[in-house]
N, C-alpha and C positions, 0 to 999 in steps of 0.2 A: 946049891943053886935051886934045886927042886923045893927045898924048904922055904927059901925066900919067896919063890913064886907062889907057893901055897899060902904063905902068910899074907902076901899082897892080895891074893884072891879073897881070902877071908876078910881082910880089912875092907876091901871094896864092897863085898856083900853086906858087911855090917853097916857101912855108911849108907848104902843104897836102901837097906831095910829101915834104917833110922829115918831117912828122908821120906820114904813111903809111909812110915808110921806117923811122921809129923804131918804129912799131907792128909791123912785119914782123920786127924783130930780137927774138928771144927772149932775155930777160935770164937771166943765170946766177944760180942759187940759191947764194949764198955764205954767208948767215947762216941756219943751219938749226936755231936754237933756236925756241921757240914763237913769240915775237914776230916773229922774222925771217920765218918761214914764213907767218904770217898777213899780214904786209906784202907778201910776194911774191905771195900770192894776189890782193891788191888790184891789184897791178901787172898781173898776168895778165889779170884781168877788164877793166881799163882798156885793155889792148892788143888786146882781142878775140882772145885766145889761150885755149887750153884744155889743161890737163894730162891726158894719157892714162893711165888706170888700168885694171888688169886683176886680177880676183879669182882666187885659186888655192886652192880649198878643197873640191873635190868629194869628196875622200876624206881620211883621216888622213895619207896619204903625200904630204907636201908636195913631195918631190923629183919624184914622178911628176906632180903637178899643175902644178908649175913648168915641167916639160918640155912638157906638153900645151898650156899656155896662154902662158907667157912666152917660152920658148925657141922654140917653133914659130912664134910671131909674129916673133921676131927672125930666124929662119932664112928666113922668107918675105919680109921687108922690110928687114932690116939695121938695124932700130930696136927697142929694148926700150921698153915703157911706162915712164914716169917714176915711176908710182905702183904699188906692189905691194900687193894685198889679201890678207890672211891671216885666220885665225880661231883663237881660243883655246877653242873649244868644238865643239858639234854632235855630236862622237863621244866615246865613253867612253875614258878613258885616253889622251887626246891627248898627243902627244910635244911638249911645250913646247920642249925643246932643239932639235929639228929645225925647228920653226916659227921659233924665234929665230935659228937658223942662216941661214935664208933672209931674214929681216928684216935681219940684219946684213950679209948679202951685198949686198942692195939699197942699204942705207944707205952702206956703204963704197964702192959704185960711184957714189955721188953722188945716189941717188934718194930717194924718199919711201916711207913705209910706213903703211898703214892696217890696223888690227886690229879685227875684230868679235868679239863674245862671245855665242855661242849657248849660254847657260848651261843646265845640267841642271835639269829641273823638280823642285823639292823636295817637291811635293805628290802625286807618284805614285811607285810602286815602279819600280826599274830606271832605266836612263839613257834619258831622253826629253826632247827640247827642245820638241817640239810638243804642244800641248794646246788643245782648243777652249775658250776662256775664257768663252764664253757658256753652252755646255752644262754646263760644270764650275765655274761661278762660285761655287757653294756650298762647294767644297772648297779654294778659293784664298783665302788671306789674306796679302797681301804684308807686312802689319805684323809678322807672325811672324818675318820675316827680318832685321829691323833690329838693329843692334848692341846697343841697350839693351832689346830684347824679352826676355821670359822664355825660359829654355832650352826647346828642343823639338827633335824629330828633324828637322823642316823647317829650322829655323835652323842646326842643326849641319851638315846636308848642304850647304846653300847657302854657309855661311861657310867650310867646308873647301875648297870649290872656289874661292871668292873668294881665299882665302889662297894657293892655288897660282897663280892668275892674277896676283895682286899680286907674288909672287916672280918670275914670268917677266917682268913689266913692269919690275921692279927691275933685272933683269939687263940689259935694254935701256937703262935709264937709266944704269947704270954704264958702259955702252959708248958713251954719248953720243948715243943714238938718241931723237929726238922722234917720238912716235907719234900718228897721227890715230886717236883712240880712239872706237869706235862700239858702245857696249853697248845692250842693251834696245831695239833698233830695231823699227820697224813696230808700235809699241805701239797704234796705232789700228786694227789688224787683230785678229782673234780666233784666230790660229793658233799664237802663242807664249804660254807660260804667264803672261807679264807683260802680256798684251794687254787690250783693251777688254772690259768685261763686258756691253756692249749696243751694237748697231749704230747706234742712233739717239740714245739718251740715256744715255751711260755715267755711272756713279756712282763709278768707282774712280780718278778723276783724282788725288785727293789721296794715295791709297795709292801710285800709280805715282810721283808726284813725291817722296814720302818715300823710296821705294826708290832712286830716282836720286840724291837728295841724300845719302842714307846711303852709297851707293857712292862718290860724289864725295869725301865727307869721309874715308871709310876709306882711299881710295887717295892722296889729296893730303895729308892730315894724319897719319894713322897710319903710312903707308908713305913719305911724303915724295916722292910721284911728281909733281913739277912739270913733267915732260916730256910730259904728255898734253895733246893738243888735243881737247876734249870735243865730240862730234858728236851732236846730237839728230836722229834720222833716222826720221820718220814715213813711212807709206805715203801715196800720193795720196788725195785725198778721192774719195768715190764713193757709190754706192747702199749699199754694204756697209761703208763705213768712216766713222767720225766725221771731222770736219775735222782736218787735220794739226797745228794748233796747240793742240788741246784738251788734250793731256797735257803741254804745255811746262812744265818744272820751274822755270823762272826764269832770268833773264839772267845772274845771277852764277855759274850752274852749267853754262853752255853757251857754247862758243866759235863753233861753226858749226852751221847748220841744213842738213840734207841730205835731200833727198827720195828715196824709193825708188819706182821706177816701172817697170812692164812693159807698155808700150803696143804697139799694132799697128805704128805708125810712130813714130819718135823724136819726143818732145815733152817740154816742161818744164812740166808741169801745176802749178798752185798757186803758181807763182813769185811773183806779186804779193802773194798772201796771206802767204807766208812772209817776204817782205821786211819786213813790218810788225813782225816780231819784233826788228828792229834788228841782226841778225847777218849775216855773210856767208852766202849761200845757194848750195848746190852740189848735185850729184847723187850721192847716197851709194851707189846701186845701180840699175843699169839693164840691161835686156835685152829681147828681143822676147817678146811673148805667143805662145802656141803656134802660131797660124796664120802667124806671121812668122818662125818658127825657120829660120835659114839665109838669110833674105831681108831681114834688117834692114840698112838702108843706113847704113854707118858715116860717110859724109860728111854725111848728114842729122843724125846724132848730134852731130857736131862743130858743125854750123851751129845746132843747137837751143840750144847752151850758150854759144856765143861772145858775149862781152860781158855775160854773166849769171853763169855758174858758173866758178870757177877750175879745177875738174876734174870728170871723171865717172869712176865705177868701174863697169866692165862686169862682170857676173857670169859665172861659169864655165859651160861646157856640162855636160850629163850625158847618159846614154844616152837617145837619142830626142829630145834637146833641144839644138839648135844655138844656143847663147846667146852664147858669148864672141866677142871681136873677130875672131879669125882664122877662125871658122866662118861669118862673115856677109859681106855684099856690100861691095865697094870698101874693104876694109881696107888694101890697099896704098896707095891714094890717101890714106886717112886718115893713115897713119903717115908719109907723105911730104909732107903739106900744110904750108905755111909757118906756119899757125896752130896746128898740133898740137905740143904740148910733149912730146917723147919724151926718154928718159934722156940720150941723147948731146947733145941741144940744151940741156938744163937745167944740166948740170954744167960 
């Protein structure tokens, strides 16, 4: 009886060790179409691994931002992040060609690309992304921007920029690039013009959903962009923000739910609530709050998302704000950890 028990124990330990060994091996991403990437994300979560992402968009000069964020991290650790974050907005006259150049570079090197769109506000003069949507709710009418809306200067402004964005995305599609696409993010905050019109009881959810669905149909139907993985990315819930799911436009128009979060210490707030939407849940944007600039523990970031999120995208630093990976604590340990999916490990 003792022999049988010992044999059973040995077999159990062997199976356990094999499972742990399998989980420590980072799988290669060989199928980089939309379906393949989403399936890969499921595997990464199951393996308790996390894809490392870094944003590069503090200024319109992508080459400079790449050097400060991506290249500097590689020079310090010997590893590039597997996910590159870029932006199609935030600045006037953005150079789409340069942005796409770096997206293609990352893709050709075997990595992944996520692109945000900080669109210009069509309800104010000049180029401006930010607008307090509570104080200015009387001048904002998202319905004016829809494809079938009557002609107006707001519609013309918005749809002209949208056409440029679609053209740039089309170039990436023609090059075979699948894009993790994150438009109109942090909509439950009041700092971008597409945001909430009330901190406690917003009434513009339907208008936001209509804007999202119009964008989805414009890009996928009118421009044939089937290479986009659509990311709904609210901010965390809190005293000043409605719940993250309040503006959700519907399951058929979303592929991934991604939380944006700037905590004192790494955390994955609202994860159980967002799981209820039935989509993969990840971290679309993370960085330290002001009191933790330069003191964010990157190993704690990794541990916060293992087994939950397929990737995290850490935001860039800016003058006086040490936010990106390489400007914070234990970034070398992060990039060398067995569970961290860096570019060289994924391809």
